[in-house]
RODO-2510 file (C-alpha; in nm, 4 decimals, decimal comma):
residues 490
     n   res          X          Y          Z
     1     m     5,1416     4,3006   -10,5998
     2     a     4,9457     4,6146   -10,4898
     3     v     4,6500     4,5829   -10,2896
     4     k     4,3190     4,6914   -10,4849
     5     h     4,1228     4,9160   -10,2735
     6     t     3,7359     4,9750   -10,3287
     7     k     3,6741     5,3254   -10,4648
     8     r     3,3981     5,5501   -10,3554
     9     t     3,1991     5,4855   -10,6957
    10     e     3,1945     5,1243   -10,6687
    11     d     3,0735     5,0866   -10,3073
    12     y     3,0791     5,3860   -10,0980
    13     s     2,9966     5,1954    -9,7520
    14     k     3,2902     4,9475    -9,8311
    15     w     3,5171     5,2419    -9,9283
    16     y     3,4488     5,3924    -9,5905
    17     n     3,4822     5,0757    -9,3898
    18     e     3,8417     5,0001    -9,5830
    19     l     3,9527     5,3548    -9,5242
    20     v     3,9072     5,3818    -9,1637
    21     q     4,1113     5,0735    -9,0923
    22     r     4,3769     5,1390    -9,3881
    23     a     4,4205     5,4888    -9,2334
    24     d     4,4725     5,2969    -8,9009
    25     l     4,2025     5,5190    -8,7231
    26     a     3,9927     5,2454    -8,5489
    27     e     3,8966     4,8677    -8,5701
    28     h     3,6117     4,6354    -8,4572
    29     s     3,6398     4,5026    -8,0807
    30     d     3,5479     4,1693    -7,9713
    31     v     3,2869     4,3196    -7,7732
    32     r     3,0008     4,3201    -8,0265
    33     g     2,9222     4,6720    -8,1476
    34     c     3,2194     4,8418    -7,9960
    35     m     3,5293     4,9859    -8,1638
    36     v     3,8766     5,0326    -8,0456
    37     i     3,9926     5,3782    -8,1536
    38     k     4,3567     5,3625    -8,2483
    39     p     4,6300     5,6162    -8,1763
    40     y     4,6195     5,7984    -8,5064
    41     g     4,2195     5,8041    -8,4829
    42     f     4,2298     5,8923    -8,1177
    43     a     4,4981     6,1765    -8,2143
    44     i     4,2318     6,3505    -8,4609
    45     w     3,9604     6,3072    -8,1750
    46     e     4,1637     6,4752    -7,9388
    47     k     4,2395     6,7821    -8,1738
    48     m     3,8625     6,8011    -8,1957
    49     k     3,8026     6,7804    -7,8421
    50     d     4,0709     7,0366    -7,7708
    51     v     3,9320     7,2903    -7,9975
    52     l     3,5693     7,2359    -7,8702
    53     d     3,6712     7,2565    -7,5068
    54     e     3,8399     7,5879    -7,5748
    55     m     3,5191     7,7167    -7,7347
    56     f     3,2819     7,5909    -7,4446
    57     k     3,5241     7,7497    -7,1983
    58     e     3,5124     8,0908    -7,3855
    59     t     3,1311     8,0772    -7,3327
    60     g     3,1388     8,0386    -6,9826
    61     h     3,1228     7,6695    -6,9206
    62     s     3,3200     7,4423    -6,6808
    63     n     3,3806     7,0685    -6,7092
    64     a     3,2680     6,8227    -6,4373
    65     y     3,2184     6,4472    -6,4413
    66     f     2,9101     6,2436    -6,3366
    67     p     2,8511     5,8877    -6,2738
    68     l     2,8607     5,6069    -6,5455
    69     f     2,5575     5,4247    -6,3887
    70     i     2,1910     5,5773    -6,3549
    71     p     1,9604     5,4071    -6,0962
    72     k     1,6639     5,2848    -6,3375
    73     s     1,4052     5,4725    -6,1249
    74     y     1,5573     5,8127    -6,2509
    75     l     1,4722     5,7248    -6,6014
    76     s     1,1143     5,6817    -6,5360
    77     k     1,0732     6,0269    -6,4002
    78     e     1,0574     6,2044    -6,7426
    79     a     0,7895     5,9872    -6,9584
    80     s     0,8985     6,0983    -7,2942
    81     h     1,2765     6,0489    -7,2023
    82     v     1,2388     5,7037    -7,0878
    83     e     1,0326     5,6287    -7,3930
    84     g     1,2824     5,7753    -7,6073
    85     f     1,5882     5,5441    -7,4698
    86     a     1,4003     5,2327    -7,3173
    87     k     1,4959     5,0160    -7,6130
    88     e     1,8720     5,1024    -7,6195
    89     c     1,9680     5,1052    -7,2712
    90     a     2,2277     4,8408    -7,1195
    91     v     2,1268     4,7256    -6,7615
    92     v     2,3544     4,6290    -6,4849
    93     t     2,1537     4,3626    -6,2521
    94     h     2,4299     4,2080    -6,0543
    95     y     2,7438     4,3160    -5,8617
    96     r     2,9528     3,9975    -5,8174
    97     l     3,0914     3,6971    -6,0037
    98     k     3,1953     3,3608    -5,8638
    99     n     3,3660     3,0558    -5,9664
   100     a     3,1534     2,7928    -6,1311
   101     e     3,1113     2,4746    -5,9260
   102     d     3,2094     2,2639    -6,2004
   103     g     3,5393     2,4656    -6,2577
   104     s     3,4495     2,5851    -6,6046
   105     g     3,5033     2,9638    -6,5281
   106     v     3,2986     3,2210    -6,3621
   107     v     2,9463     3,2822    -6,3391
   108     v     2,7058     3,5608    -6,1811
   109     d     2,6283     3,5050    -5,8279
   110     p     2,2541     3,4846    -5,8060
   111     t     2,2884     3,6252    -5,4321
   112     a     2,4448     3,9335    -5,5759
   113     k     2,1471     4,0922    -5,7311
   114     l     2,1248     4,4738    -5,7268
   115     e     1,8055     4,6151    -5,5240
   116     e     1,7575     4,8482    -5,7943
   117     e     1,9043     4,7678    -6,1581
   118     l     2,1519     5,0331    -6,2780
   119     i     2,1495     5,1829    -6,6301
   120     v     2,4489     5,2605    -6,8205
   121     r     2,4254     5,5952    -6,9167
   122     p     2,2602     5,6493    -7,2586
   123     t     2,2535     6,0057    -7,1819
   124     s     2,3072     6,1869    -6,8647
   125     e     2,0008     6,4460    -6,8165
   126     t     1,8603     6,2456    -6,5202
   127     i     2,1720     6,1753    -6,2961
   128     i     2,2886     6,5468    -6,3546
   129     w     1,9536     6,6933    -6,2800
   130     n     1,9217     6,4913    -5,9761
   131     s     2,2652     6,6473    -5,8483
   132     y     2,1368     6,9947    -5,9660
   133     r     1,8343     6,9654    -5,7166
   134     n     2,0916     6,9823    -5,4244
   135     w     2,3107     7,2850    -5,6036
   136     i     2,0149     7,5186    -5,6848
   137     q     1,8213     7,6882    -5,3969
   138     s     1,8208     8,0606    -5,5313
   139     y     1,8451     8,2742    -5,8545
   140     r     2,2059     8,3475    -5,7315
   141     d     2,2848     7,9851    -5,8084
   142     l     2,2034     8,0376    -6,1838
   143     p     2,2882     7,9851    -6,4373
   144     i     2,4748     7,6465    -6,4262
   145     l     2,6871     7,5869    -6,7212
   146     i     2,8352     7,2414    -6,7129
   147     n     2,9931     7,0277    -6,9819
   148     q     3,0877     6,6549    -6,9433
   149     w     3,3360     6,4573    -7,1611
   150     a     3,2212     6,1242    -7,1265
   151     n     3,1263     5,7632    -7,3125
   152     v     2,7733     5,6508    -7,3465
   153     v     2,6165     5,3287    -7,4410
   154     r     2,3149     5,3038    -7,6507
   155     w     2,2499     4,9368    -7,7601
   156     e     2,2816     4,9123    -8,1567
   157     m     2,2004     4,5916    -8,3781
   158     r     2,3803     4,7615    -8,6833
   159     t     2,6999     4,9097    -8,6244
   160     r     2,9602     5,1137    -8,8254
   161     l     3,2939     5,2345    -8,7023
   162     f     3,2511     5,5902    -8,5534
   163     l     2,8896     5,6605    -8,7385
   164     r     2,7063     5,4194    -8,4846
   165     t     2,8483     5,2199    -8,2452
   166     t     2,7191     5,0632    -7,9048
   167     e     2,9652     5,2777    -7,6992
   168     f     3,0903     5,6010    -7,8322
   169     l     3,2887     5,9199    -7,7036
   170     w     3,1095     6,2620    -7,6603
   171     q     3,0657     6,5660    -7,4888
   172     e     2,6944     6,6553    -7,3248
   173     g     2,6466     7,0028    -7,1917
   174     h     2,3843     7,0461    -6,9301
   175     t     2,2780     7,4019    -6,8174
   176     a     2,0239     7,5371    -6,5879
   177     h     1,8810     7,8836    -6,6036
   178     a     1,6215     8,1288    -6,4468
   179     t     1,4331     8,2132    -6,7434
   180     a     1,2935     8,0396    -7,0705
   181     t     1,4746     8,3388    -7,2611
   182     e     1,8305     8,2594    -7,1176
   183     a     1,7710     7,8961    -7,1911
   184     r     1,6659     7,9577    -7,5610
   185     e     1,9694     8,1882    -7,5839
   186     e     2,1917     7,9123    -7,4620
   187     t     2,0632     7,6512    -7,6940
   188     s     2,1013     7,8933    -8,0040
   189     q     2,4307     7,9761    -7,8761
   190     m     2,5943     7,6462    -7,8711
   191     l     2,4395     7,5678    -8,1876
   192     n     2,6165     7,8465    -8,3280
   193     v     2,9628     7,6915    -8,1695
   194     y     2,8981     7,3773    -8,3325
   195     a     2,8581     7,5518    -8,6861
   196     k     3,1423     7,7350    -8,6230
   197     f     3,3615     7,4362    -8,5530
   198     a     3,2260     7,2329    -8,8322
   199     e     3,2893     7,5027    -9,1022
   200     e     3,5944     7,6813    -8,9510
   201     y     3,8028     7,3471    -8,8272
   202     m     3,6284     7,0575    -8,9917
   203     a     3,6013     7,2399    -9,3223
   204     m     3,2451     7,0883    -9,3324
   205     p     2,9461     7,3342    -9,4442
   206     v     2,6519     7,2689    -9,2264
   207     v     2,2848     7,3908    -9,2657
   208     k     2,1709     7,5039    -8,9173
   209     g     1,8003     7,4103    -8,8552
   210     r     1,5155     7,3004    -8,6111
   211     k     1,3892     6,9340    -8,5914
   212     t     1,0333     6,8365    -8,6374
   213     e     0,8258     6,7200    -8,3327
   214     s     0,8822     6,3685    -8,4085
   215     e     1,2420     6,3993    -8,4523
   216     r     1,3159     6,6021    -8,1333
   217     f     1,5297     6,4639    -7,8331
   218     a     1,3343     6,2571    -7,5906
   219     g     1,2302     6,5267    -7,3197
   220     a     1,3027     6,8308    -7,5254
   221     e     1,0670     7,1073    -7,6224
   222     d     1,2899     7,1979    -7,9295
   223     t     1,5784     7,0631    -8,0798
   224     l     1,8215     7,2563    -8,3052
   225     c     2,0609     7,0889    -8,5103
   226     i     2,3530     7,1133    -8,7906
   227     e     2,3111     6,9017    -9,1173
   228     s     2,5669     6,8055    -9,3241
   229     l     2,6252     6,6310    -9,6618
   230     m     2,8421     6,3424    -9,7298
   231     q     3,0006     6,2746   -10,0871
   232     d     2,7408     5,9888   -10,1275
   233     g     2,4641     6,2429   -10,1066
   234     k     2,3461     6,1206    -9,7924
   235     a     2,3002     6,3645    -9,4804
   236     l     2,4609     6,3464    -9,1514
   237     q     2,3326     6,5041    -8,8284
   238     a     2,6669     6,6500    -8,6935
   239     g     2,5353     6,8133    -8,3575
   240     t     2,2263     6,8978    -8,1531
   241     s     2,1233     7,1763    -7,8934
   242     h     1,8257     7,1200    -7,7124
   243     f     1,5630     7,3425    -7,5165
   244     l     1,4342     7,1152    -7,2429
   245     g     1,1865     7,3721    -7,1034
   246     q     1,1038     7,2962    -6,7403
   247     n     1,0406     6,9116    -6,8011
   248     f     1,3572     6,7963    -6,6137
   249     a     1,3247     7,0405    -6,3291
   250     k     0,9742     6,9308    -6,2828
   251     a     1,0513     6,5709    -6,2894
   252     f     1,3385     6,6174    -6,0292
   253     d     1,1755     6,8891    -5,8297
   254     v     1,4504     7,1543    -5,9232
   255     k     1,3088     7,5121    -5,7916
   256     f     1,4782     7,8180    -5,7246
   257     a     1,3830     8,1235    -5,5276
   258     d     1,3805     8,4513    -5,7672
   259     k     1,4553     8,7890    -5,6392
   260     e     1,0789     8,8234    -5,5070
   261     g     1,1406     8,5057    -5,3009
   262     k     0,8881     8,2993    -5,5092
   263     l     0,9749     7,9529    -5,6042
   264     e     1,0197     7,8658    -5,9702
   265     h     1,1091     7,5648    -6,1629
   266     v     1,4573     7,5903    -6,3381
   267     w     1,4748     7,6214    -6,7203
   268     a     1,7323     7,3753    -6,9065
   269     t     1,9206     7,2767    -7,1897
   270     s     2,1276     6,9950    -7,3282
   271     w     2,3782     6,9774    -7,6048
   272     g     2,6199     6,7327    -7,7485
   273     v     2,8585     6,5989    -8,0358
   274     s     3,0344     6,2655    -8,0559
   275     t     3,3096     6,0652    -8,2261
   276     r     3,0419     6,0558    -8,5128
   277     l     3,2247     6,3791    -8,6045
   278     m     3,5087     6,1505    -8,7098
   279     g     3,3068     5,9805    -8,9464
   280     a     3,1657     6,2981    -9,0864
   281     l     3,5263     6,4150    -9,1341
   282     i     3,6161     6,1115    -9,3411
   283     m     3,2978     6,0929    -9,5555
   284     c     3,2866     6,4647    -9,6180
   285     h     3,6724     6,5320    -9,7887
   286     s     3,8210     6,1851    -9,8326
   287     d     3,9142     6,0409   -10,1809
   288     d     4,0141     5,7001   -10,3167
   289     e     4,3719     5,7083   -10,1995
   290     g     4,2838     5,7807    -9,8170
   291     l     4,2092     6,0566    -9,5861
   292     v     4,2229     6,4193    -9,6965
   293     l     4,2226     6,6181    -9,3402
   294     p     4,1651     6,9867    -9,3132
   295     p     4,5087     7,1217    -9,1682
   296     r     4,3536     7,2568    -8,8473
   297     l     4,2284     6,8945    -8,7329
   298     a     4,5494     6,7149    -8,8919
   299     p     4,7640     6,5433    -8,6022
   300     i     5,0416     6,5709    -8,8351
   301     q     5,0140     6,8816    -9,0493
   302     v     5,3607     6,8545    -9,2007
   303     v     5,5801     6,5375    -9,2608
   304     a     5,9258     6,5410    -9,4037
   305     i     6,0983     6,2299    -9,5737
   306     p     6,4778     6,2137    -9,6767
   307     i     6,5990     6,0388    -9,9843
   308     y     6,9516     5,9183    -9,9547
   309     r     7,1877     5,6603   -10,0634
   310     s     7,4992     5,7134    -9,8193
   311     e     7,5152     5,8029    -9,4510
   312     e     7,6795     6,1464    -9,5668
   313     e     7,3837     6,2489    -9,7483
   314     f     7,1435     6,1376    -9,4719
   315     i     7,3268     6,3389    -9,2131
   316     a     7,3268     6,6503    -9,4325
   317     i     6,9720     6,6196    -9,5339
   318     s     6,8709     6,5569    -9,1562
   319     e     7,0535     6,8963    -9,0480
   320     c     6,8075     7,0694    -9,2939
   321     f     6,5138     6,8979    -9,1881
   322     d     6,6229     6,9628    -8,8148
   323     k     6,6365     7,3297    -8,8818
   324     l     6,2953     7,3096    -9,0154
   325     k     6,1424     7,1372    -8,7256
   326     k     6,2236     7,4273    -8,4941
   327     e     6,0922     7,6755    -8,7398
   328     f     5,7545     7,4761    -8,7799
   329     k     5,7437     7,4462    -8,3886
   330     d     5,7860     7,8212    -8,3388
   331     k     5,4879     7,8767    -8,5847
   332     g     5,2684     7,6203    -8,3958
   333     i     5,2809     7,3880    -8,7034
   334     s     5,2789     6,9994    -8,6324
   335     f     5,5852     6,8502    -8,7827
   336     k     5,7279     6,5173    -8,8360
   337     y     6,0666     6,3998    -8,9630
   338     d     6,0344     6,0304    -9,0582
   339     d     6,3920     5,9055    -9,0687
   340     d     6,3007     5,5383    -9,0123
   341     d     6,5353     5,3436    -9,2425
   342     n     6,3252     5,0418    -9,2420
   343     r     6,0759     5,1719    -9,4797
   344     r     6,1447     5,3080    -9,8406
   345     p     6,0439     5,6323    -9,9642
   346     g     5,7846     5,5318   -10,1676
   347     w     5,6149     5,3232    -9,9080
   348     k     5,6331     5,6361    -9,6691
   349     f     5,4729     5,8459    -9,9469
   350     s     5,1671     5,6158    -9,9934
   351     e     5,1223     5,5835    -9,5974
   352     y     5,0943     5,9611    -9,5438
   353     e     4,8904     5,9950    -9,8072
   354     t     4,6661     5,7382    -9,6858
   355     k     4,6682     5,9201    -9,3450
   356     g     4,5914     6,2337    -9,5085
   357     v     4,8896     6,4598    -9,3927
   358     p     4,8156     6,7604    -9,5520
   359     v     5,1867     6,8644    -9,6709
   360     r     5,4611     6,6256    -9,7610
   361     l     5,8151     6,7558    -9,7820
   362     a     6,0845     6,5565    -9,9601
   363     m     6,4750     6,6113   -10,0077
   364     g     6,7090     6,4122   -10,1968
   365     p     7,0969     6,4521   -10,2658
   366     r     7,0256     6,6699   -10,5894
   367     d     6,7909     6,8822   -10,3976
   368     l     7,0434     6,9406   -10,1276
   369     a     7,2998     7,0484   -10,3776
   370     n     7,0582     7,2949   -10,5336
   371     g     6,8968     7,4478   -10,2237
   372     k     6,5721     7,2995   -10,3173
   373     i     6,2873     7,0895   -10,1760
   374     e     5,9909     6,9211   -10,3052
   375     v     5,6495     7,0049   -10,1567
   376     a     5,3539     6,7965   -10,2305
   377     r     4,9814     6,8887   -10,0973
   378     r     4,7481     6,6105   -10,0274
   379     d     4,4282     6,8012   -10,1332
   380     t     4,5028     6,8491   -10,5049
   381     k     4,8032     6,6026   -10,5235
   382     e     5,0104     6,9008   -10,6786
   383     k     5,3819     6,8855   -10,6295
   384     e     5,6250     7,1847   -10,6511
   385     i     6,0250     7,2169   -10,6506
   386     l     6,0968     7,5209   -10,4169
   387     n     6,3637     7,7101   -10,2623
   388     f     6,4669     7,5568    -9,9271
   389     e     6,5051     7,9117    -9,7735
   390     g     6,1641     8,0493    -9,6945
   391     i     5,9672     7,7220    -9,6950
   392     v     5,8089     7,7456    -9,3655
   393     s     5,6345     8,0676    -9,4400
   394     y     5,5317     7,9122    -9,7757
   395     v     5,3987     7,6021    -9,6304
   396     e     5,2346     7,8354    -9,3504
   397     e     5,0233     7,9796    -9,6072
   398     l     4,9772     7,6730    -9,7971
   399     l     4,8045     7,5233    -9,5136
   400     s     4,5670     7,8258    -9,4773
   401     e     4,5015     7,8171    -9,8567
   402     m     4,4122     7,4480    -9,8278
   403     q     4,2053     7,4723    -9,5248
   404     s     3,9724     7,7230    -9,7161
   405     g     3,9926     7,5221   -10,0267
   406     i     3,8782     7,1956    -9,8729
   407     f     3,6027     7,3967    -9,7234
   408     n     3,4929     7,5859   -10,0651
   409     n     3,4815     7,2366   -10,2423
   410     a     3,2643     7,0760    -9,9880
   411     l     3,0364     7,3930    -9,9808
   412     d     3,0327     7,3772   -10,3756
   413     f     2,9188     7,0186   -10,3565
   414     r     2,6632     7,0711   -10,1059
   415     n     2,5267     7,3644   -10,2746
   416     k     2,5107     7,1794   -10,6107
   417     s     2,3116     6,9012   -10,4337
   418     i     2,0324     7,0864   -10,2941
   419     v     1,7376     7,0372   -10,5177
   420     e     1,3962     7,2233   -10,5413
   421     v     1,0842     7,0048   -10,6183
   422     e     0,7190     7,0765   -10,6521
   423     s     0,5776     6,7240   -10,6875
   424     f     0,6089     6,3960   -10,5390
   425     d     0,7323     6,2450   -10,8703
   426     a     1,0101     6,4865   -10,8850
   427     f     1,0965     6,4252   -10,5188
   428     k     1,1240     6,0526   -10,5710
   429     e     1,3291     6,1145   -10,8918
   430     a     1,5777     6,3579   -10,7169
   431     l     1,6157     6,1156   -10,4368
   432     k     1,7873     5,8891   -10,6753
   433     n     2,0926     6,1339   -10,7086
   434     g     2,1181     6,1754   -10,3360
   435     g     2,1533     6,5212   -10,1923
   436     f     1,9473     6,7582    -9,9881
   437     i     1,5707     6,7831   -10,1398
   438     s     1,4098     7,1410   -10,0815
   439     a     1,0372     7,0853   -10,0754
   440     h     0,7063     7,2178    -9,9154
   441     w     0,5764     7,0109    -9,6266
   442     d     0,2112     7,0462    -9,4536
   443     g     0,3787     7,0309    -9,1045
   444     t     0,1965     6,7099    -9,0048
   445     s     0,3877     6,4201    -8,8389
   446     e     0,1350     6,1644    -9,0580
   447     t     0,2771     6,3237    -9,3767
   448     e     0,6608     6,3094    -9,2416
   449     n     0,6055     5,9597    -9,1543
   450     k     0,4389     5,8620    -9,4806
   451     i     0,7284     6,0198    -9,6986
   452     k     0,9704     5,8141    -9,4916
   453     e     0,7919     5,4940    -9,5188
   454     l     0,7668     5,5348    -9,9042
   455     t     1,1222     5,6661    -9,9883
   456     q     1,3406     5,6316    -9,6494
   457     a     1,3993     6,0019    -9,6754
   458     t     1,3481     6,2071    -9,3526
   459     i     1,3158     6,5743    -9,2825
   460     r     1,6619     6,6543    -9,1830
   461     c     1,5661     7,0028    -9,0498
   462     i     1,3435     7,2990    -9,0898
   463     p     1,6449     7,5640    -9,1748
   464     l     1,6550     7,8434    -8,9457
   465     d     1,6735     8,0969    -9,2191
   466     q     1,3779     7,9400    -9,3997
   467     k     1,2125     8,2116    -9,6190
   468     k     0,8362     8,2332    -9,5511
   469     e     0,7098     8,0993    -9,8850
   470     k     0,3551     7,9713    -9,9516
   471     g     0,3181     7,6686   -10,1370
   472     e     0,1539     7,3174   -10,1541
   473     c     0,2868     7,0233    -9,9650
   474     v     0,4756     6,7945   -10,1898
   475     y     0,3079     6,5033   -10,0880
   476     t    -0,0495     6,5931    -9,9823
   477     g    -0,1136     6,9428   -10,1784
   478     k    -0,2327     7,0904    -9,8657
   479     p    -0,0944     7,4403    -9,7757
   480     s     0,2659     7,4953    -9,6646
   481     e     0,4413     7,8070    -9,5344
   482     g     0,7960     7,7095    -9,6294
   483     r     1,0424     7,4647    -9,7458
   484     v     1,2175     7,1935    -9,5594
   485     l     1,5138     6,9622    -9,6121
   486     f     1,4799     6,6059    -9,6710
   487     a     1,7343     6,3594    -9,7391
   488     k     1,8171     5,9944    -9,6927
   489     a     2,0504     5,9931    -9,3806
   490     y     2,3236     5,8018    -9,1880
***
């Protein structure tokens, strides 16, 4: 009897949780709030990581690594930073265990208490700027353009695989500059890198915007973001880039001598994306049958499945697929030939559909005799019987077409899900259908917080391309200079 899977329209949250496990991406760990990223899920993350890493290096950044542990006193040096993260910090207080006297196991050795507690990094600004103090003396030492691939810990009460876990993987860029202008340019540049990656590789349309003061990163003077829309109408913050001003330089006394020999505090940025992008990728494109992966991020872009009754047929079909394997490799297309005889073709078809493999090839004895091959595409589920000769070039073009098609479908959905409203009643009514709500706001945190309290909707961003448009705040009726985007969010 076939297993019944939850449909998106029935329970989107349950559909998501089931799909993450059905597609063999991740599972819950015995450590509360943490996850195990399984090989197929990690392969997708590696594709993301490799592309982003190359993009970072093309913009002049280098990778480094800083400690997992941060002395507690470091977090106290930047007041808003510690306030923003204090409730999420995991704290190390002892450095040794010992056997219990009653033989029941191991216990913490009370004599091994640390002189100063260590914080498991929730983010690395403090430990990195403590190092930058030793690296920077002169304007000749600037800019410093560093990125780190790492894990971080932020204690979470409610977790969901990839979207919100106590430990997650990410990259965090930390740069130091001689002027505010350079730092702001860096902040914008990295936001554009994230937007390009999201749209050209994840096939996920994003809105580039600025966070309100209450939504800024703790310790930042300005936070830029990319916001995306999931199929259930909720928004997801996919990446952030922060202009930190001189806050951390002042906190850690990082100064440089300019060309005239005058000492100045350094200007800073930080920026990051995480394995939360995995959740965005799943929710933006996938369907009731499983993952739908944009080809540029699929670990397996093409899978080939033989259909045979005899050893002779298997050998002949395998020879054809072996030929294709080399041709696909020469074009840089990842190809898998699944000749496992322990699984039936129908099972394999379902398995690769669930895993979101973009293109499936199949060949049986009749196809072999006629010089044909079946091509099935994951996005539209369309199938064709085509000539075997020239199939590699055809699939190459098909993958490009699918990448564009998946993006355009998501873009159409996003654009149709932006609703302009003028009144709070219309605001609440539009919110029932999900999506982005474009509305005037009077610019105050009080109004922002009141709308959140009444509706659970937040200001996702002030769009960077916001048009100056005089109007009245959707809640207070006070003057407004332009529309912002509200939504319920992950």
